[in-house]
PDB file as gemmi writes it, atoms N, CA and C in Angstrom:
CRYST1    1.000    1.000    1.000  90.00  90.00  90.00 P 1                      
ATOM      1  N   UNK A   1      14.011 -23.982  15.138  1.00  0.00           N  
ATOM      2  CA  UNK A   1      14.131 -24.153  13.698  1.00  0.00           C  
ATOM      3  C   UNK A   1      13.564 -22.953  12.940  1.00  0.00           C  
ATOM      4  N   UNK A   2      12.467 -22.414  13.460  1.00  0.00           N  
ATOM      5  CA  UNK A   2      11.880 -21.254  12.777  1.00  0.00           C  
ATOM      6  C   UNK A   2      12.621 -19.962  13.104  1.00  0.00           C  
ATOM      7  N   UNK A   3      13.460 -19.974  14.145  1.00  0.00           N  
ATOM      8  CA  UNK A   3      14.171 -18.758  14.524  1.00  0.00           C  
ATOM      9  C   UNK A   3      15.010 -18.212  13.375  1.00  0.00           C  
ATOM     10  N   UNK A   4      15.611 -19.112  12.613  1.00  0.00           N  
ATOM     11  CA  UNK A   4      16.441 -18.670  11.494  1.00  0.00           C  
ATOM     12  C   UNK A   4      15.607 -17.906  10.472  1.00  0.00           C  
ATOM     13  N   UNK A   5      14.460 -18.466  10.091  1.00  0.00           N  
ATOM     14  CA  UNK A   5      13.608 -17.797   9.097  1.00  0.00           C  
ATOM     15  C   UNK A   5      13.043 -16.507   9.675  1.00  0.00           C  
ATOM     16  N   UNK A   6      12.631 -16.535  10.933  1.00  0.00           N  
ATOM     17  CA  UNK A   6      12.096 -15.314  11.541  1.00  0.00           C  
ATOM     18  C   UNK A   6      13.144 -14.206  11.521  1.00  0.00           C  
ATOM     19  N   UNK A   7      14.381 -14.530  11.899  1.00  0.00           N  
ATOM     20  CA  UNK A   7      15.450 -13.547  11.875  1.00  0.00           C  
ATOM     21  C   UNK A   7      15.750 -13.084  10.461  1.00  0.00           C  
ATOM     22  N   UNK A   8      15.697 -14.019   9.536  1.00  0.00           N  
ATOM     23  CA  UNK A   8      15.920 -13.708   8.121  1.00  0.00           C  
ATOM     24  C   UNK A   8      14.882 -12.690   7.646  1.00  0.00           C  
ATOM     25  N   UNK A   9      13.609 -12.922   7.991  1.00  0.00           N  
ATOM     26  CA  UNK A   9      12.538 -12.025   7.557  1.00  0.00           C  
ATOM     27  C   UNK A   9      12.656 -10.662   8.215  1.00  0.00           C  
ATOM     28  N   UNK A  10      13.053 -10.628   9.467  1.00  0.00           N  
ATOM     29  CA  UNK A  10      13.159  -9.356  10.179  1.00  0.00           C  
ATOM     30  C   UNK A  10      14.251  -8.471   9.596  1.00  0.00           C  
ATOM     31  N   UNK A  11      15.194  -9.070   8.887  1.00  0.00           N  
ATOM     32  CA  UNK A  11      16.261  -8.292   8.257  1.00  0.00           C  
ATOM     33  C   UNK A  11      15.905  -7.814   6.856  1.00  0.00           C  
ATOM     34  N   UNK A  12      14.711  -8.148   6.397  1.00  0.00           N  
ATOM     35  CA  UNK A  12      14.273  -7.724   5.062  1.00  0.00           C  
ATOM     36  C   UNK A  12      13.547  -6.381   5.150  1.00  0.00           C  
ATOM     37  N   UNK A  13      13.591  -5.647   4.068  1.00  0.00           N  
ATOM     38  CA  UNK A  13      12.841  -4.390   3.990  1.00  0.00           C  
ATOM     39  C   UNK A  13      11.382  -4.710   3.661  1.00  0.00           C  
ATOM     40  N   UNK A  14      10.458  -3.819   4.026  1.00  0.00           N  
ATOM     41  CA  UNK A  14       9.042  -4.058   3.727  1.00  0.00           C  
ATOM     42  C   UNK A  14       8.787  -4.366   2.257  1.00  0.00           C  
ATOM     43  N   UNK A  15       9.460  -3.657   1.365  1.00  0.00           N  
ATOM     44  CA  UNK A  15       9.225  -3.881  -0.065  1.00  0.00           C  
ATOM     45  C   UNK A  15       9.736  -5.250  -0.516  1.00  0.00           C  
ATOM     46  N   UNK A  16      10.727  -5.795   0.207  1.00  0.00           N  
ATOM     47  CA  UNK A  16      11.228  -7.134  -0.130  1.00  0.00           C  
ATOM     48  C   UNK A  16      10.178  -8.203   0.139  1.00  0.00           C  
ATOM     49  N   UNK A  17       9.294  -7.936   1.084  1.00  0.00           N  
ATOM     50  CA  UNK A  17       8.298  -8.929   1.493  1.00  0.00           C  
ATOM     51  C   UNK A  17       6.913  -8.634   0.943  1.00  0.00           C  
ATOM     52  N   UNK A  18       6.835  -7.726  -0.011  1.00  0.00           N  
ATOM     53  CA  UNK A  18       5.532  -7.322  -0.546  1.00  0.00           C  
ATOM     54  C   UNK A  18       4.741  -8.496  -1.107  1.00  0.00           C  
ATOM     55  N   UNK A  19       5.406  -9.449  -1.728  1.00  0.00           N  
ATOM     56  CA  UNK A  19       4.710 -10.582  -2.348  1.00  0.00           C  
ATOM     57  C   UNK A  19       4.860 -11.869  -1.555  1.00  0.00           C  
ATOM     58  N   UNK A  20       5.201 -11.755  -0.288  1.00  0.00           N  
ATOM     59  CA  UNK A  20       5.431 -12.926   0.546  1.00  0.00           C  
ATOM     60  C   UNK A  20       4.353 -13.008   1.622  1.00  0.00           C  
ATOM     61  N   UNK A  21       3.578 -14.096   1.628  1.00  0.00           N  
ATOM     62  CA  UNK A  21       2.591 -14.248   2.693  1.00  0.00           C  
ATOM     63  C   UNK A  21       2.491 -15.663   3.240  1.00  0.00           C  
ATOM     64  N   UNK A  22       3.193 -16.607   2.630  1.00  0.00           N  
ATOM     65  CA  UNK A  22       3.181 -17.980   3.136  1.00  0.00           C  
ATOM     66  C   UNK A  22       4.580 -18.571   3.056  1.00  0.00           C  
ATOM     67  N   UNK A  23       4.753 -19.716   3.674  1.00  0.00           N  
ATOM     68  CA  UNK A  23       6.039 -20.407   3.611  1.00  0.00           C  
ATOM     69  C   UNK A  23       6.372 -20.771   2.170  1.00  0.00           C  
ATOM     70  N   UNK A  24       5.368 -21.068   1.361  1.00  0.00           N  
ATOM     71  CA  UNK A  24       5.627 -21.396  -0.042  1.00  0.00           C  
ATOM     72  C   UNK A  24       6.178 -20.191  -0.797  1.00  0.00           C  
ATOM     73  N   UNK A  25       5.695 -18.989  -0.441  1.00  0.00           N  
ATOM     74  CA  UNK A  25       6.232 -17.767  -1.051  1.00  0.00           C  
ATOM     75  C   UNK A  25       7.692 -17.570  -0.651  1.00  0.00           C  
ATOM     76  N   UNK A  26       7.976 -17.857   0.613  1.00  0.00           N  
ATOM     77  CA  UNK A  26       9.359 -17.729   1.081  1.00  0.00           C  
ATOM     78  C   UNK A  26      10.246 -18.702   0.311  1.00  0.00           C  
ATOM     79  N   UNK A  27       9.766 -19.938   0.155  1.00  0.00           N  
ATOM     80  CA  UNK A  27      10.546 -20.935  -0.588  1.00  0.00           C  
ATOM     81  C   UNK A  27      10.792 -20.480  -2.021  1.00  0.00           C  
ATOM     82  N   UNK A  28       9.759 -19.961  -2.656  1.00  0.00           N  
ATOM     83  CA  UNK A  28       9.876 -19.544  -4.053  1.00  0.00           C  
ATOM     84  C   UNK A  28      10.848 -18.373  -4.205  1.00  0.00           C  
ATOM     85  N   UNK A  29      10.760 -17.420  -3.285  1.00  0.00           N  
ATOM     86  CA  UNK A  29      11.530 -16.190  -3.424  1.00  0.00           C  
ATOM     87  C   UNK A  29      12.953 -16.293  -2.860  1.00  0.00           C  
ATOM     88  N   UNK A  30      13.123 -17.086  -1.802  1.00  0.00           N  
ATOM     89  CA  UNK A  30      14.413 -17.092  -1.098  1.00  0.00           C  
ATOM     90  C   UNK A  30      15.059 -18.467  -1.036  1.00  0.00           C  
ATOM     91  N   UNK A  31      14.732 -19.319  -1.994  1.00  0.00           N  
ATOM     92  CA  UNK A  31      15.247 -20.686  -2.015  1.00  0.00           C  
ATOM     93  C   UNK A  31      16.767 -20.735  -1.885  1.00  0.00           C  
ATOM     94  N   UNK A  32      17.454 -19.843  -2.572  1.00  0.00           N  
ATOM     95  CA  UNK A  32      18.920 -19.858  -2.573  1.00  0.00           C  
ATOM     96  C   UNK A  32      19.524 -19.270  -1.301  1.00  0.00           C  
ATOM     97  N   UNK A  33      18.727 -18.474  -0.575  1.00  0.00           N  
ATOM     98  CA  UNK A  33      19.279 -17.768   0.579  1.00  0.00           C  
ATOM     99  C   UNK A  33      19.098 -18.508   1.909  1.00  0.00           C  
ATOM    100  N   UNK A  34      18.170 -19.466   1.947  1.00  0.00           N  
ATOM    101  CA  UNK A  34      17.911 -20.181   3.200  1.00  0.00           C  
ATOM    102  C   UNK A  34      18.305 -21.637   3.038  1.00  0.00           C  
ATOM    103  N   UNK A  35      19.348 -22.067   3.762  1.00  0.00           N  
ATOM    104  CA  UNK A  35      19.781 -23.459   3.629  1.00  0.00           C  
ATOM    105  C   UNK A  35      18.716 -24.422   4.168  1.00  0.00           C  
ATOM    106  N   UNK A  36      18.562 -25.564   3.519  1.00  0.00           N  
ATOM    107  CA  UNK A  36      17.616 -26.599   3.953  1.00  0.00           C  
ATOM    108  C   UNK A  36      16.198 -26.064   4.135  1.00  0.00           C  
ATOM    109  N   UNK A  37      15.751 -25.235   3.226  1.00  0.00           N  
ATOM    110  CA  UNK A  37      14.456 -24.574   3.398  1.00  0.00           C  
ATOM    111  C   UNK A  37      13.302 -25.582   3.490  1.00  0.00           C  
ATOM    112  N   UNK A  38      13.431 -26.714   2.849  1.00  0.00           N  
ATOM    113  CA  UNK A  38      12.352 -27.698   2.910  1.00  0.00           C  
ATOM    114  C   UNK A  38      12.157 -28.271   4.311  1.00  0.00           C  
ATOM    115  N   UNK A  39      13.166 -28.222   5.132  1.00  0.00           N  
ATOM    116  CA  UNK A  39      13.032 -28.752   6.489  1.00  0.00           C  
ATOM    117  C   UNK A  39      12.140 -27.867   7.358  1.00  0.00           C  
ATOM    118  N   UNK A  40      11.808 -26.684   6.885  1.00  0.00           N  
ATOM    119  CA  UNK A  40      10.954 -25.771   7.650  1.00  0.00           C  
ATOM    120  C   UNK A  40       9.469 -25.964   7.349  1.00  0.00           C  
ATOM    121  N   UNK A  41       9.148 -26.849   6.428  1.00  0.00           N  
ATOM    122  CA  UNK A  41       7.756 -26.996   5.998  1.00  0.00           C  
ATOM    123  C   UNK A  41       6.814 -27.305   7.162  1.00  0.00           C  
ATOM    124  N   UNK A  42       7.263 -28.130   8.108  1.00  0.00           N  
ATOM    125  CA  UNK A  42       6.426 -28.476   9.246  1.00  0.00           C  
ATOM    126  C   UNK A  42       6.152 -27.311  10.175  1.00  0.00           C  
ATOM    127  N   UNK A  43       6.941 -26.264  10.059  1.00  0.00           N  
ATOM    128  CA  UNK A  43       6.803 -25.098  10.929  1.00  0.00           C  
ATOM    129  C   UNK A  43       6.043 -23.975  10.249  1.00  0.00           C  
ATOM    130  N   UNK A  44       5.335 -24.291   9.172  1.00  0.00           N  
ATOM    131  CA  UNK A  44       4.726 -23.228   8.367  1.00  0.00           C  
ATOM    132  C   UNK A  44       3.698 -22.414   9.132  1.00  0.00           C  
ATOM    133  N   UNK A  45       2.983 -23.002  10.082  1.00  0.00           N  
ATOM    134  CA  UNK A  45       1.987 -22.239  10.838  1.00  0.00           C  
ATOM    135  C   UNK A  45       2.668 -21.135  11.632  1.00  0.00           C  
ATOM    136  N   UNK A  46       3.754 -21.492  12.311  1.00  0.00           N  
ATOM    137  CA  UNK A  46       4.499 -20.498  13.087  1.00  0.00           C  
ATOM    138  C   UNK A  46       5.044 -19.405  12.176  1.00  0.00           C  
ATOM    139  N   UNK A  47       5.624 -19.809  11.074  1.00  0.00           N  
ATOM    140  CA  UNK A  47       6.209 -18.837  10.155  1.00  0.00           C  
ATOM    141  C   UNK A  47       5.125 -17.945   9.567  1.00  0.00           C  
ATOM    142  N   UNK A  48       3.980 -18.515   9.208  1.00  0.00           N  
ATOM    143  CA  UNK A  48       2.885 -17.710   8.673  1.00  0.00           C  
ATOM    144  C   UNK A  48       2.399 -16.703   9.704  1.00  0.00           C  
ATOM    145  N   UNK A  49       2.342 -17.110  10.979  1.00  0.00           N  
ATOM    146  CA  UNK A  49       1.930 -16.179  12.029  1.00  0.00           C  
ATOM    147  C   UNK A  49       2.928 -15.042  12.175  1.00  0.00           C  
ATOM    148  N   UNK A  50       4.207 -15.373  12.116  1.00  0.00           N  
ATOM    149  CA  UNK A  50       5.243 -14.337  12.203  1.00  0.00           C  
ATOM    150  C   UNK A  50       5.136 -13.389  11.016  1.00  0.00           C  
ATOM    151  N   UNK A  51       4.926 -13.950   9.816  1.00  0.00           N  
ATOM    152  CA  UNK A  51       4.785 -13.110   8.626  1.00  0.00           C  
ATOM    153  C   UNK A  51       3.614 -12.142   8.769  1.00  0.00           C  
ATOM    154  N   UNK A  52       2.482 -12.661   9.235  1.00  0.00           N  
ATOM    155  CA  UNK A  52       1.301 -11.801   9.399  1.00  0.00           C  
ATOM    156  C   UNK A  52       1.576 -10.687  10.396  1.00  0.00           C  
ATOM    157  N   UNK A  53       2.181 -11.050  11.525  1.00  0.00           N  
ATOM    158  CA  UNK A  53       2.486 -10.055  12.551  1.00  0.00           C  
ATOM    159  C   UNK A  53       3.480  -9.029  12.031  1.00  0.00           C  
ATOM    160  N   UNK A  54       4.491  -9.515  11.314  1.00  0.00           N  
ATOM    161  CA  UNK A  54       5.524  -8.633  10.792  1.00  0.00           C  
ATOM    162  C   UNK A  54       4.947  -7.662   9.772  1.00  0.00           C  
ATOM    163  N   UNK A  55       4.098  -8.173   8.878  1.00  0.00           N  
ATOM    164  CA  UNK A  55       3.485  -7.309   7.874  1.00  0.00           C  
ATOM    165  C   UNK A  55       2.562  -6.284   8.534  1.00  0.00           C  
ATOM    166  N   UNK A  56       1.849  -6.712   9.575  1.00  0.00           N  
ATOM    167  CA  UNK A  56       0.993  -5.787  10.313  1.00  0.00           C  
ATOM    168  C   UNK A  56       1.798  -4.682  10.959  1.00  0.00           C  
ATOM    169  N   UNK A  57       2.945  -5.038  11.520  1.00  0.00           N  
ATOM    170  CA  UNK A  57       3.823  -4.060  12.141  1.00  0.00           C  
ATOM    171  C   UNK A  57       4.370  -3.083  11.100  1.00  0.00           C  
ATOM    172  N   UNK A  58       4.743  -3.596   9.946  1.00  0.00           N  
ATOM    173  CA  UNK A  58       5.236  -2.734   8.871  1.00  0.00           C  
ATOM    174  C   UNK A  58       4.159  -1.741   8.442  1.00  0.00           C  
ATOM    175  N   UNK A  59       2.934  -2.232   8.259  1.00  0.00           N  
ATOM    176  CA  UNK A  59       1.836  -1.345   7.843  1.00  0.00           C  
ATOM    177  C   UNK A  59       1.574  -0.280   8.896  1.00  0.00           C  
ATOM    178  N   UNK A  60       1.610  -0.683  10.152  1.00  0.00           N  
ATOM    179  CA  UNK A  60       1.384   0.264  11.238  1.00  0.00           C  
ATOM    180  C   UNK A  60       2.419   1.388  11.189  1.00  0.00           C  
ATOM    181  N   UNK A  61       3.679   1.029  11.038  1.00  0.00           N  
ATOM    182  CA  UNK A  61       4.746   2.032  10.987  1.00  0.00           C  
ATOM    183  C   UNK A  61       4.601   2.929   9.754  1.00  0.00           C  
ATOM    184  N   UNK A  62       4.239   2.346   8.624  1.00  0.00           N  
ATOM    185  CA  UNK A  62       4.097   3.138   7.402  1.00  0.00           C  
ATOM    186  C   UNK A  62       2.928   4.118   7.522  1.00  0.00           C  
ATOM    187  N   UNK A  63       1.872   3.706   8.208  1.00  0.00           N  
ATOM    188  CA  UNK A  63       0.690   4.567   8.354  1.00  0.00           C  
ATOM    189  C   UNK A  63       0.854   5.615   9.440  1.00  0.00           C  
ATOM    190  N   UNK A  64       1.836   5.454  10.307  1.00  0.00           N  
ATOM    191  CA  UNK A  64       1.991   6.360  11.444  1.00  0.00           C  
ATOM    192  C   UNK A  64       3.306   7.120  11.427  1.00  0.00           C  
ATOM    193  N   UNK A  65       3.819   7.379  10.236  1.00  0.00           N  
ATOM    194  CA  UNK A  65       5.072   8.142  10.141  1.00  0.00           C  
ATOM    195  C   UNK A  65       4.781   9.618  10.112  1.00  0.00           C  
TER     196      UNK A  65                                                      
END                                                                             
């Protein structure tokens, strides 16, 4: 279930995710783009972990260019 959101986030640019750090941020910002977004609420821990890892990876790449 979280695979869809994880893939969705991986296709975003770093600047697109600048203000996104929780599942609630994803809901607020991408409500129209993710079908049945409320069904992902139970998976918020996994999604938050992916977001943290993804943002860390983005920062690493930006700092090491």
